[in-house]
N, C-alpha and C positions, 0 to 999 in steps of 0.2 A: 331806342325804344323797341322792345320786342314786338313782333307782329303777332296778332291774335290768330288762333287756329281757324281755318276755313271749314265751315260745316258743309259736308257733302250730303245731298238729299237723294232719296229714292222715291219714285212716284208709282202710284197705282191708279188705274181707272176702272170704274165699275159702271155698268149699265143699270139704271134704276129698274127694279122689278115692275113689270107692266101686266095689266089685265089682258085677257084674250083679245079684246077689241082694240088694244094698243092705244086707247084714248085716255084711260085713267090709270094712274100709277098706283101700285100697292104701296102701303106704308113701308118705307125702307128702314125703319127703326132697328130691326134685328141685324141687318147687314151693317148699318152704321155702328151699332154697339160692338159687333164682332171686330170690325176694323179698328175702332177706338181702343179696344182692349189689347190689340196688337201694336198700339203706338201710332196708328195712322191718324192724321188730322185732315178734315175736309178743307180744301183751300180754294176750290173753284168748281164751276159747272161749265160744261160745253153744251150749248143748246142747238136744237134743230133750227134751220132758217125760218120756218114757219111758226116756231114756238115749241115749247116743251123741252125737257132736259134729255139730252142724248147720253152724256157721261157725267159721273161725279169724279172729281179729281182729288186725290189724297196725296199727302207727302209725310215722310218721317225721316229723321236723320239716318243715313246709311250706317249699317253695322260694321262696315269695313271687312266684310267677308269676301265671298268670291265675286261680288259685284253684279250678279244676275238678278237680285231682288227676290228670288224664290226662297221659300222657307222649307 
């Protein structure tokens, strides 16, 4: 039985945009749409210990290029 190809992923992390007070986040819709149009999919968040989102984590299939993830 032939083995199926293994998908290699690349990851990106983004800090959500914040207001000057650092208490309220701006709407990240534009950032999310830009990443989505480049093939990135939101897969998780990394939160601060006391609450709130520190990072948004995205992934997409690796292109097989030079492996550094930069475009």
